[in-house]
Every structure is written in C-alpha cells, then in structure tokens.
LUMDREN-5411 format. One record per residue (C-alpha): residue in three letters; x, y, z negated. Coordinates in Angstrom, 1 decimal. Example, Ala and Ser with C-alpha at 12.3 -4.5 7.8 and 13.67 -1.06 7.14 Angstrom:
2
@aa:ALA&x:12.3&y:-4.5&z:-7.8
@aa:SER&x:13.7&y:-1.1&z:-7.1
This chain:
363
@aa:UNK&x:-68.2&y:149.0&z:-14.4
@aa:UNK&x:-67.2&y:145.4&z:-14.7
@aa:UNK&x:-65.4&y:144.0&z:-17.8
@aa:UNK&x:-64.0&y:140.7&z:-16.5
@aa:UNK&x:-66.5&y:138.7&z:-18.4
@aa:UNK&x:-65.9&y:135.0&z:-18.3
@aa:UNK&x:-68.5&y:132.4&z:-17.3
@aa:UNK&x:-70.1&y:131.9&z:-20.7
@aa:UNK&x:-71.7&y:128.6&z:-19.6
@aa:UNK&x:-68.3&y:127.2&z:-18.8
@aa:UNK&x:-67.0&y:128.5&z:-22.2
@aa:UNK&x:-69.6&y:126.6&z:-24.0
@aa:UNK&x:-69.5&y:123.6&z:-21.6
@aa:UNK&x:-73.2&y:123.7&z:-20.8
@aa:UNK&x:-75.2&y:124.0&z:-17.5
@aa:UNK&x:-77.0&y:127.2&z:-16.5
@aa:UNK&x:-80.3&y:125.5&z:-17.1
@aa:UNK&x:-79.5&y:124.4&z:-20.6
@aa:UNK&x:-82.1&y:125.0&z:-23.3
@aa:UNK&x:-81.5&y:127.3&z:-26.2
@aa:UNK&x:-81.3&y:124.2&z:-28.4
@aa:UNK&x:-78.6&y:122.7&z:-26.2
@aa:UNK&x:-76.6&y:125.9&z:-26.2
@aa:UNK&x:-76.8&y:126.1&z:-30.0
@aa:UNK&x:-75.7&y:122.4&z:-30.3
@aa:UNK&x:-72.8&y:123.0&z:-28.0
@aa:UNK&x:-71.7&y:126.1&z:-29.9
@aa:UNK&x:-72.0&y:124.2&z:-33.2
@aa:UNK&x:-69.8&y:121.4&z:-32.0
@aa:UNK&x:-67.1&y:123.6&z:-30.6
@aa:UNK&x:-67.2&y:126.1&z:-33.5
@aa:UNK&x:-66.7&y:123.3&z:-35.9
@aa:UNK&x:-63.6&y:122.2&z:-33.9
@aa:UNK&x:-62.0&y:125.6&z:-33.5
@aa:UNK&x:-63.1&y:127.5&z:-36.6
@aa:UNK&x:-60.0&y:129.4&z:-38.0
@aa:UNK&x:-60.9&y:128.3&z:-41.6
@aa:UNK&x:-60.5&y:124.7&z:-40.4
@aa:UNK&x:-57.4&y:125.5&z:-38.3
@aa:UNK&x:-55.3&y:127.8&z:-40.5
@aa:UNK&x:-52.4&y:129.4&z:-38.6
@aa:UNK&x:-53.5&y:128.1&z:-35.2
@aa:UNK&x:-53.6&y:131.2&z:-32.9
@aa:UNK&x:-54.9&y:129.1&z:-30.0
@aa:UNK&x:-57.8&y:127.9&z:-32.0
@aa:UNK&x:-58.5&y:131.4&z:-33.2
@aa:UNK&x:-58.6&y:132.8&z:-29.6
@aa:UNK&x:-60.8&y:129.9&z:-28.5
@aa:UNK&x:-63.2&y:130.6&z:-31.4
@aa:UNK&x:-63.4&y:134.2&z:-30.3
@aa:UNK&x:-64.4&y:133.1&z:-26.8
@aa:UNK&x:-67.0&y:130.8&z:-28.2
@aa:UNK&x:-68.5&y:133.5&z:-30.4
@aa:UNK&x:-68.5&y:136.0&z:-27.5
@aa:UNK&x:-70.3&y:133.5&z:-25.3
@aa:UNK&x:-72.8&y:132.5&z:-27.9
@aa:UNK&x:-73.5&y:136.1&z:-28.8
@aa:UNK&x:-74.9&y:136.5&z:-25.3
@aa:UNK&x:-76.3&y:133.1&z:-24.4
@aa:UNK&x:-77.7&y:132.5&z:-27.9
@aa:UNK&x:-79.9&y:135.6&z:-27.6
@aa:UNK&x:-82.7&y:135.0&z:-25.0
@aa:UNK&x:-82.8&y:138.7&z:-24.0
@aa:UNK&x:-79.1&y:139.1&z:-23.5
@aa:UNK&x:-79.0&y:135.7&z:-21.7
@aa:UNK&x:-81.7&y:136.8&z:-19.3
@aa:UNK&x:-79.7&y:139.9&z:-18.4
@aa:UNK&x:-76.5&y:137.9&z:-18.0
@aa:UNK&x:-78.3&y:135.4&z:-15.7
@aa:UNK&x:-79.7&y:138.2&z:-13.6
@aa:UNK&x:-76.4&y:140.0&z:-13.1
@aa:UNK&x:-73.9&y:137.1&z:-13.4
@aa:UNK&x:-70.4&y:137.2&z:-14.9
@aa:UNK&x:-69.1&y:139.7&z:-12.4
@aa:UNK&x:-72.0&y:142.1&z:-12.8
@aa:UNK&x:-72.7&y:141.8&z:-16.5
@aa:UNK&x:-71.6&y:144.8&z:-18.4
@aa:UNK&x:-70.9&y:144.2&z:-22.1
@aa:UNK&x:-72.6&y:146.6&z:-24.5
@aa:UNK&x:-70.5&y:149.3&z:-26.3
@aa:UNK&x:-68.1&y:147.8&z:-28.9
@aa:UNK&x:-67.6&y:144.6&z:-27.0
@aa:UNK&x:-63.9&y:145.1&z:-26.3
@aa:UNK&x:-63.3&y:146.0&z:-29.9
@aa:UNK&x:-64.9&y:142.8&z:-30.9
@aa:UNK&x:-62.6&y:140.8&z:-28.6
@aa:UNK&x:-59.5&y:142.3&z:-30.1
@aa:UNK&x:-60.7&y:142.4&z:-33.7
@aa:UNK&x:-58.9&y:140.1&z:-36.1
@aa:UNK&x:-61.9&y:138.0&z:-36.2
@aa:UNK&x:-62.3&y:134.9&z:-38.4
@aa:UNK&x:-66.0&y:134.4&z:-38.0
@aa:UNK&x:-66.8&y:135.9&z:-41.4
@aa:UNK&x:-70.0&y:137.9&z:-41.4
@aa:UNK&x:-70.5&y:137.8&z:-37.6
@aa:UNK&x:-74.2&y:138.3&z:-36.9
@aa:UNK&x:-75.5&y:136.5&z:-33.9
@aa:UNK&x:-78.6&y:134.4&z:-33.7
@aa:UNK&x:-78.4&y:131.3&z:-35.9
@aa:UNK&x:-74.8&y:131.8&z:-37.0
@aa:UNK&x:-75.5&y:131.7&z:-40.7
@aa:UNK&x:-77.2&y:128.3&z:-40.4
@aa:UNK&x:-74.5&y:126.9&z:-38.0
@aa:UNK&x:-71.6&y:127.9&z:-40.3
@aa:UNK&x:-73.4&y:126.5&z:-43.3
@aa:UNK&x:-73.5&y:123.1&z:-41.6
@aa:UNK&x:-69.7&y:122.6&z:-41.8
@aa:UNK&x:-68.4&y:125.1&z:-44.3
@aa:UNK&x:-70.7&y:124.0&z:-47.1
@aa:UNK&x:-72.6&y:127.2&z:-48.1
@aa:UNK&x:-75.4&y:129.3&z:-46.8
@aa:UNK&x:-73.2&y:132.2&z:-45.8
@aa:UNK&x:-70.3&y:129.7&z:-45.1
@aa:UNK&x:-67.7&y:131.8&z:-46.8
@aa:UNK&x:-68.4&y:132.0&z:-50.5
@aa:UNK&x:-66.2&y:130.0&z:-52.8
@aa:UNK&x:-67.4&y:126.4&z:-52.7
@aa:UNK&x:-67.2&y:124.1&z:-55.7
@aa:UNK&x:-63.9&y:122.2&z:-55.7
@aa:UNK&x:-62.8&y:119.2&z:-57.7
@aa:UNK&x:-59.9&y:120.0&z:-60.1
@aa:UNK&x:-56.4&y:118.8&z:-59.5
@aa:UNK&x:-55.4&y:115.2&z:-60.5
@aa:UNK&x:-52.7&y:114.6&z:-63.1
@aa:UNK&x:-50.2&y:111.8&z:-63.2
@aa:UNK&x:-48.4&y:110.4&z:-66.3
@aa:UNK&x:-46.4&y:107.2&z:-66.8
@aa:UNK&x:-46.7&y:104.3&z:-69.3
@aa:UNK&x:-44.0&y:101.8&z:-69.9
@aa:UNK&x:-45.0&y:98.1&z:-70.7
@aa:UNK&x:-43.2&y:94.9&z:-71.5
@aa:UNK&x:-43.8&y:92.0&z:-69.2
@aa:UNK&x:-45.8&y:90.3&z:-72.0
@aa:UNK&x:-48.0&y:93.4&z:-72.4
@aa:UNK&x:-48.6&y:93.5&z:-68.6
@aa:UNK&x:-49.5&y:89.8&z:-68.7
@aa:UNK&x:-52.1&y:90.0&z:-71.5
@aa:UNK&x:-53.3&y:93.6&z:-71.1
@aa:UNK&x:-53.2&y:96.2&z:-73.8
@aa:UNK&x:-55.2&y:99.1&z:-75.1
@aa:UNK&x:-52.8&y:101.9&z:-76.1
@aa:UNK&x:-53.5&y:105.5&z:-77.2
@aa:UNK&x:-51.8&y:108.3&z:-75.3
@aa:UNK&x:-51.6&y:112.1&z:-75.9
@aa:UNK&x:-52.3&y:114.3&z:-73.0
@aa:UNK&x:-52.4&y:118.1&z:-72.4
@aa:UNK&x:-54.5&y:119.5&z:-69.7
@aa:UNK&x:-56.6&y:122.5&z:-68.8
@aa:UNK&x:-60.3&y:122.5&z:-69.6
@aa:UNK&x:-63.0&y:125.1&z:-68.7
@aa:UNK&x:-63.2&y:127.8&z:-71.3
@aa:UNK&x:-66.5&y:127.3&z:-73.2
@aa:UNK&x:-66.9&y:130.9&z:-74.2
@aa:UNK&x:-66.9&y:132.3&z:-70.7
@aa:UNK&x:-67.8&y:129.2&z:-68.7
@aa:UNK&x:-64.7&y:129.5&z:-66.6
@aa:UNK&x:-65.3&y:133.0&z:-65.3
@aa:UNK&x:-62.5&y:134.5&z:-67.4
@aa:UNK&x:-64.7&y:137.5&z:-68.2
@aa:UNK&x:-66.8&y:138.5&z:-71.1
@aa:UNK&x:-68.2&y:141.6&z:-69.5
@aa:UNK&x:-69.2&y:141.6&z:-65.8
@aa:UNK&x:-71.0&y:144.2&z:-63.7
@aa:UNK&x:-72.1&y:144.2&z:-60.0
@aa:UNK&x:-69.6&y:145.7&z:-57.7
@aa:UNK&x:-70.8&y:149.2&z:-56.8
@aa:UNK&x:-68.9&y:149.4&z:-53.5
@aa:UNK&x:-70.5&y:146.3&z:-51.9
@aa:UNK&x:-73.6&y:146.1&z:-54.0
@aa:UNK&x:-72.8&y:142.6&z:-55.1
@aa:UNK&x:-72.5&y:141.0&z:-51.6
@aa:UNK&x:-68.7&y:140.8&z:-51.6
@aa:UNK&x:-68.7&y:142.1&z:-48.1
@aa:UNK&x:-68.5&y:145.5&z:-46.3
@aa:UNK&x:-70.2&y:145.6&z:-42.9
@aa:UNK&x:-69.3&y:147.7&z:-39.9
@aa:UNK&x:-71.0&y:148.0&z:-36.5
@aa:UNK&x:-69.1&y:147.2&z:-33.3
@aa:UNK&x:-71.7&y:148.0&z:-30.7
@aa:UNK&x:-74.2&y:145.2&z:-30.7
@aa:UNK&x:-72.1&y:143.2&z:-33.1
@aa:UNK&x:-71.7&y:143.4&z:-36.9
@aa:UNK&x:-68.3&y:142.5&z:-38.4
@aa:UNK&x:-67.9&y:142.2&z:-42.1
@aa:UNK&x:-64.8&y:142.4&z:-44.2
@aa:UNK&x:-64.0&y:141.3&z:-47.8
@aa:UNK&x:-64.7&y:144.0&z:-50.3
@aa:UNK&x:-61.4&y:145.4&z:-51.5
@aa:UNK&x:-62.8&y:146.4&z:-54.9
@aa:UNK&x:-64.1&y:143.0&z:-56.0
@aa:UNK&x:-62.1&y:140.7&z:-53.8
@aa:UNK&x:-65.3&y:139.3&z:-52.3
@aa:UNK&x:-66.8&y:138.1&z:-55.6
@aa:UNK&x:-69.4&y:140.8&z:-55.7
@aa:UNK&x:-68.6&y:141.4&z:-59.4
@aa:UNK&x:-66.3&y:143.6&z:-61.4
@aa:UNK&x:-64.8&y:142.4&z:-64.7
@aa:UNK&x:-65.2&y:145.0&z:-67.4
@aa:UNK&x:-63.8&y:142.9&z:-70.3
@aa:UNK&x:-61.6&y:139.8&z:-70.2
@aa:UNK&x:-62.6&y:136.7&z:-72.2
@aa:UNK&x:-60.6&y:136.8&z:-75.5
@aa:UNK&x:-60.4&y:133.0&z:-75.7
@aa:UNK&x:-58.8&y:132.3&z:-72.3
@aa:UNK&x:-57.5&y:135.8&z:-71.6
@aa:UNK&x:-59.0&y:135.9&z:-68.2
@aa:UNK&x:-57.7&y:132.6&z:-67.0
@aa:UNK&x:-61.0&y:130.7&z:-67.3
@aa:UNK&x:-59.3&y:127.7&z:-68.7
@aa:UNK&x:-57.6&y:126.8&z:-72.0
@aa:UNK&x:-55.0&y:124.2&z:-72.7
@aa:UNK&x:-56.4&y:121.2&z:-74.6
@aa:UNK&x:-54.3&y:118.4&z:-76.2
@aa:UNK&x:-56.1&y:115.2&z:-77.0
@aa:UNK&x:-55.5&y:111.6&z:-77.7
@aa:UNK&x:-57.3&y:109.0&z:-75.6
@aa:UNK&x:-57.3&y:105.2&z:-75.6
@aa:UNK&x:-56.2&y:103.6&z:-72.3
@aa:UNK&x:-57.2&y:100.1&z:-71.5
@aa:UNK&x:-54.6&y:98.4&z:-69.3
@aa:UNK&x:-56.1&y:95.3&z:-67.6
@aa:UNK&x:-54.3&y:91.9&z:-67.8
@aa:UNK&x:-52.1&y:91.2&z:-64.8
@aa:UNK&x:-51.3&y:94.8&z:-63.9
@aa:UNK&x:-48.3&y:95.2&z:-61.6
@aa:UNK&x:-45.4&y:97.5&z:-61.6
@aa:UNK&x:-46.3&y:100.8&z:-59.9
@aa:UNK&x:-50.1&y:100.3&z:-60.4
@aa:UNK&x:-52.2&y:103.2&z:-61.4
@aa:UNK&x:-55.0&y:103.3&z:-64.0
@aa:UNK&x:-57.5&y:106.1&z:-63.6
@aa:UNK&x:-59.2&y:108.1&z:-66.4
@aa:UNK&x:-62.0&y:109.9&z:-64.7
@aa:UNK&x:-62.4&y:113.6&z:-65.6
@aa:UNK&x:-59.2&y:114.0&z:-67.6
@aa:UNK&x:-57.4&y:116.1&z:-65.0
@aa:UNK&x:-57.5&y:119.8&z:-64.4
@aa:UNK&x:-60.8&y:121.7&z:-64.5
@aa:UNK&x:-62.7&y:122.2&z:-61.2
@aa:UNK&x:-63.1&y:125.5&z:-59.3
@aa:UNK&x:-66.4&y:127.4&z:-59.0
@aa:UNK&x:-68.3&y:124.8&z:-61.0
@aa:UNK&x:-66.6&y:121.8&z:-59.4
@aa:UNK&x:-65.9&y:118.6&z:-61.3
@aa:UNK&x:-62.6&y:118.1&z:-63.2
@aa:UNK&x:-59.9&y:116.1&z:-61.6
@aa:UNK&x:-58.7&y:112.7&z:-62.8
@aa:UNK&x:-55.8&y:111.4&z:-64.8
@aa:UNK&x:-53.7&y:108.6&z:-63.2
@aa:UNK&x:-51.5&y:106.5&z:-65.4
@aa:UNK&x:-48.7&y:104.9&z:-63.5
@aa:UNK&x:-47.4&y:101.7&z:-64.9
@aa:UNK&x:-43.7&y:100.9&z:-65.3
@aa:UNK&x:-42.9&y:97.4&z:-66.4
@aa:UNK&x:-39.5&y:96.9&z:-68.1
@aa:UNK&x:-37.1&y:94.2&z:-66.7
@aa:UNK&x:-37.4&y:90.9&z:-68.6
@aa:UNK&x:-34.2&y:89.0&z:-69.8
@aa:UNK&x:-35.6&y:85.6&z:-68.6
@aa:UNK&x:-38.4&y:86.0&z:-66.1
@aa:UNK&x:-38.5&y:87.7&z:-62.6
@aa:UNK&x:-41.9&y:88.6&z:-61.2
@aa:UNK&x:-43.0&y:88.6&z:-57.5
@aa:UNK&x:-46.6&y:89.4&z:-57.1
@aa:UNK&x:-48.5&y:87.1&z:-59.4
@aa:UNK&x:-45.7&y:84.4&z:-59.4
@aa:UNK&x:-42.9&y:84.1&z:-62.0
@aa:UNK&x:-39.4&y:82.8&z:-61.5
@aa:UNK&x:-37.1&y:81.5&z:-64.2
@aa:UNK&x:-33.7&y:79.8&z:-64.1
@aa:UNK&x:-33.3&y:76.8&z:-66.5
@aa:UNK&x:-29.9&y:75.3&z:-67.4
@aa:UNK&x:-29.6&y:71.5&z:-67.7
@aa:UNK&x:-26.8&y:69.1&z:-68.5
@aa:UNK&x:-25.2&y:66.7&z:-66.0
@aa:UNK&x:-26.8&y:63.6&z:-67.7
@aa:UNK&x:-30.2&y:65.3&z:-67.7
@aa:UNK&x:-29.9&y:66.0&z:-64.0
@aa:UNK&x:-28.4&y:62.6&z:-63.1
@aa:UNK&x:-30.6&y:60.4&z:-65.2
@aa:UNK&x:-33.8&y:62.5&z:-65.4
@aa:UNK&x:-35.3&y:63.9&z:-68.6
@aa:UNK&x:-38.1&y:65.6&z:-70.2
@aa:UNK&x:-37.1&y:69.2&z:-71.0
@aa:UNK&x:-38.7&y:72.3&z:-72.5
@aa:UNK&x:-38.9&y:75.4&z:-70.3
@aa:UNK&x:-40.1&y:78.9&z:-71.2
@aa:UNK&x:-43.3&y:80.2&z:-69.7
@aa:UNK&x:-45.1&y:83.5&z:-70.2
@aa:UNK&x:-47.5&y:81.6&z:-72.5
@aa:UNK&x:-44.7&y:80.0&z:-74.5
@aa:UNK&x:-42.6&y:76.8&z:-74.2
@aa:UNK&x:-43.9&y:73.9&z:-72.2
@aa:UNK&x:-42.5&y:70.4&z:-71.2
@aa:UNK&x:-41.5&y:69.5&z:-67.7
@aa:UNK&x:-40.1&y:66.2&z:-66.3
@aa:UNK&x:-36.9&y:66.2&z:-64.3
@aa:UNK&x:-36.7&y:63.3&z:-61.9
@aa:UNK&x:-33.4&y:61.3&z:-61.7
@aa:UNK&x:-30.9&y:62.8&z:-59.3
@aa:UNK&x:-32.1&y:66.4&z:-59.8
@aa:UNK&x:-29.9&y:68.8&z:-57.8
@aa:UNK&x:-28.5&y:72.2&z:-58.7
@aa:UNK&x:-30.7&y:75.0&z:-57.5
@aa:UNK&x:-33.6&y:72.6&z:-57.0
@aa:UNK&x:-36.9&y:74.4&z:-57.5
@aa:UNK&x:-40.0&y:73.0&z:-59.3
@aa:UNK&x:-43.4&y:74.6&z:-59.5
@aa:UNK&x:-45.6&y:74.9&z:-62.6
@aa:UNK&x:-49.0&y:75.5&z:-61.2
@aa:UNK&x:-51.1&y:78.2&z:-62.8
@aa:UNK&x:-48.4&y:79.4&z:-65.1
@aa:UNK&x:-47.9&y:82.8&z:-63.4
@aa:UNK&x:-49.7&y:86.2&z:-63.9
@aa:UNK&x:-53.4&y:86.6&z:-63.6
@aa:UNK&x:-54.9&y:88.6&z:-60.8
@aa:UNK&x:-56.4&y:91.9&z:-62.2
@aa:UNK&x:-59.3&y:91.5&z:-59.8
@aa:UNK&x:-60.1&y:87.7&z:-59.9
@aa:UNK&x:-58.3&y:86.5&z:-63.0
@aa:UNK&x:-56.8&y:83.6&z:-61.1
@aa:UNK&x:-53.3&y:82.9&z:-62.1
@aa:UNK&x:-50.2&y:82.6&z:-59.9
@aa:UNK&x:-47.5&y:79.9&z:-60.4
@aa:UNK&x:-44.2&y:79.7&z:-62.1
@aa:UNK&x:-41.1&y:78.5&z:-60.3
@aa:UNK&x:-38.3&y:76.8&z:-62.2
@aa:UNK&x:-34.8&y:76.9&z:-60.6
@aa:UNK&x:-32.5&y:74.3&z:-62.0
@aa:UNK&x:-28.9&y:75.2&z:-62.9
@aa:UNK&x:-26.6&y:72.3&z:-63.8
@aa:UNK&x:-24.1&y:73.4&z:-66.5
@aa:UNK&x:-20.6&y:72.0&z:-66.3
@aa:UNK&x:-18.6&y:72.1&z:-69.6
@aa:UNK&x:-15.7&y:74.5&z:-69.5
@aa:UNK&x:-13.7&y:72.6&z:-72.0
@aa:UNK&x:-13.4&y:68.8&z:-72.1
@aa:UNK&x:-12.4&y:66.6&z:-75.0
@aa:UNK&x:-10.1&y:63.6&z:-74.3
@aa:UNK&x:-13.2&y:61.4&z:-74.5
@aa:UNK&x:-15.0&y:63.6&z:-72.0
@aa:UNK&x:-12.1&y:63.4&z:-69.6
@aa:UNK&x:-12.0&y:59.7&z:-69.9
@aa:UNK&x:-15.7&y:59.4&z:-69.2
@aa:UNK&x:-15.5&y:61.7&z:-66.1
@aa:UNK&x:-12.5&y:59.8&z:-64.8
@aa:UNK&x:-14.5&y:56.6&z:-65.1
@aa:UNK&x:-17.4&y:58.2&z:-63.2
@aa:UNK&x:-15.0&y:59.3&z:-60.5
@aa:UNK&x:-13.7&y:55.7&z:-60.2
@aa:UNK&x:-17.2&y:54.3&z:-59.9
@aa:UNK&x:-18.7&y:57.0&z:-57.7
@aa:UNK&x:-17.1&y:56.4&z:-54.3
@aa:UNK&x:-19.5&y:58.5&z:-52.2
@aa:UNK&x:-17.9&y:61.7&z:-50.7
@aa:UNK&x:-20.5&y:64.5&z:-50.8
@aa:UNK&x:-18.6&y:66.4&z:-48.2
@aa:UNK&x:-18.5&y:63.6&z:-45.7
@aa:UNK&x:-21.0&y:65.3&z:-43.3
@aa:UNK&x:-18.8&y:68.4&z:-43.2
@aa:UNK&x:-15.7&y:66.5&z:-41.8
@aa:UNK&x:-15.2&y:67.0&z:-38.1
@aa:UNK&x:-14.7&y:64.0&z:-35.9
C-alpha cells in the first residue's frame, strides 16, 4: 500500500547524497523559519512545518532513511500512526525525532524549547513638565512612582505551598504514541508547569507581585528637548520567570515660554526697537536664556531684520556645545503722537524724498 509520500529530499531542499549533518542543518534552518511558535496564526507556516517534521523524522534517522532510499517515495510505506501524525494539531511540542530537542533549543531558548523562558518586564512611561529655563540648565527632581515588584516572600511564584503534579510527574507534559512518533500535550492539571499550588502566598495573594510606591530622584540633563525620554533602568514592571524588570521612561514636556521660541538647540526672540534706534543705530539690551546682554544695532536697521548671537542657544545634551540665538527686530511706531511728534515726522517727510515703493511701480 502506498501513502502518497512526498519526496522528503525536496521538502528539506537537499540532495539525495546529502550527509546527515547537512540534513540536520537544512531542517534547522527551515524549522526556524516556519515554526508555529514564531509564526502564530499562520496556517501555511504550520502545514509547512508539519511537512518538514515528517521529512526529518525519516531522513534524520539513518535506518528509516535507508529504507526510504531503497523503496523511494512511491514505494515507501509509512509506519502505523503516520497519517494521524499528519492530521494532528501539531505545534512541534514534544515531538521526538533524532536531534529535535537540540534543534529547537537553538532558536526557542530552552533545552526542551517550550518551557517558559525568562522575559524582561514591561516598561512604564510617565511625564515630567519643565520650564524652558529648567530644560536649559538641567534639574534633579524627585518623582513618586507606583509599580509592581517581585514578591519577596514567594519569589514571584505566587505560592507558599507547592507539590509536584501527580498527573504528569512534574514534566508538564502528557505523552501519547502515534505509531513511531511520540506527541506530547500540555498537562491539563498543572497547565504545563509540572507543579500544583497547595497554598497561595498571603503577601501577594497568588499574583507573584506586589504594588510598590517609591520616590526616586531623576536627573534631567542640560539641554533636554521636548519629547525626549530619560530612562530609569529597572524601575518598570517585574520580569517573568526570573527575567529582569522593565525600565521606567520619563517623557519630557517643556512649557511654552512667553519670550523665547526654541528650534533644536537654537533660540529665537523678537525685540522691539524705536524708530530713532533703528535709523541711527544704537546699543540695546536683549534678553537671552543666560540673562540680559548688549547688542549693537547698525544704522538703518530694518524691521524683521535678523541678528545672530553666537553660542547663546541651548547646549547639546551629548556634546555640551551651544546653539545660537537669533534676534528678530520689530520697529515700534507710536500709536498716539503729540503735536511736537507730528511736527517732527512732518519735517522728516519733507526731508526724506525717497519713495520706498518706487520699484513696485509698473512702467
């Protein structure tokens, strides 16, 4: 009786004279790609993985391979239970073929490949609001955080009394034979842990974690930008199965400033000047993030003209090098004029004959 067996060499992508080591490497590579645990919900990957396991179960065993080579795909008759294996809801867990345990451990992180691996705890995010001046100079500020920590009493197990599961004998798996194959299932009594809890931990009530509120000092570096994050290592949620705790990220929000506008490490400010100051030139005081400083206006300064104060911007958090400050000039016109003011401006109009709109006139 034939079973419609596929060409297992084609399934694994190797030649018929491939060595056992080459077959194992080919299976390892393809199993890594199509393993259901690494492709959750992908039915195509699951079927491909079944084909790979079926092929490796034969070619990975020198005796079965010799029989397969002698009879060929058309003449090879699978052992009893083979069809059940093909249609079984197989995820690769507990399958016993030569070298499977080592192969799965390569890319699933454990010797059996399916025990709960240590995982880092979840990260937490909180926000801190700063003024522009605080962001410029840096600040150390205490914050109060609440996060889960591993229960010290039970070590995170959630149990104070634990016994070995009687149904699976502590393995977490129940095995059944399918002809030449052995398929394992998660033990329903212990959920695959191999243990049974007889008494919950009274401190955490079986959760394995307790809520901890603590105050920590956070150092914000000088020059921090809006939206930046400062990391406090190990202040997130506790890890799983002995994994490290997550981290706490503090997201910075910088309040708008009434005078300065920030772009990267540069600052922008608008400074009002009088008509005489702009026309004749003057030494004026302008605000900077460091305080007031003097700046020289050249005669004939125009409205919206921009001047640069080098090195008066924000420091880079990485290098400490400061950006620049840009001063935009705004010429202020008096809204109310005294008789003397009107006389003065009329005299200026008489003396100033140039038409500033001359270039706009069409000829």
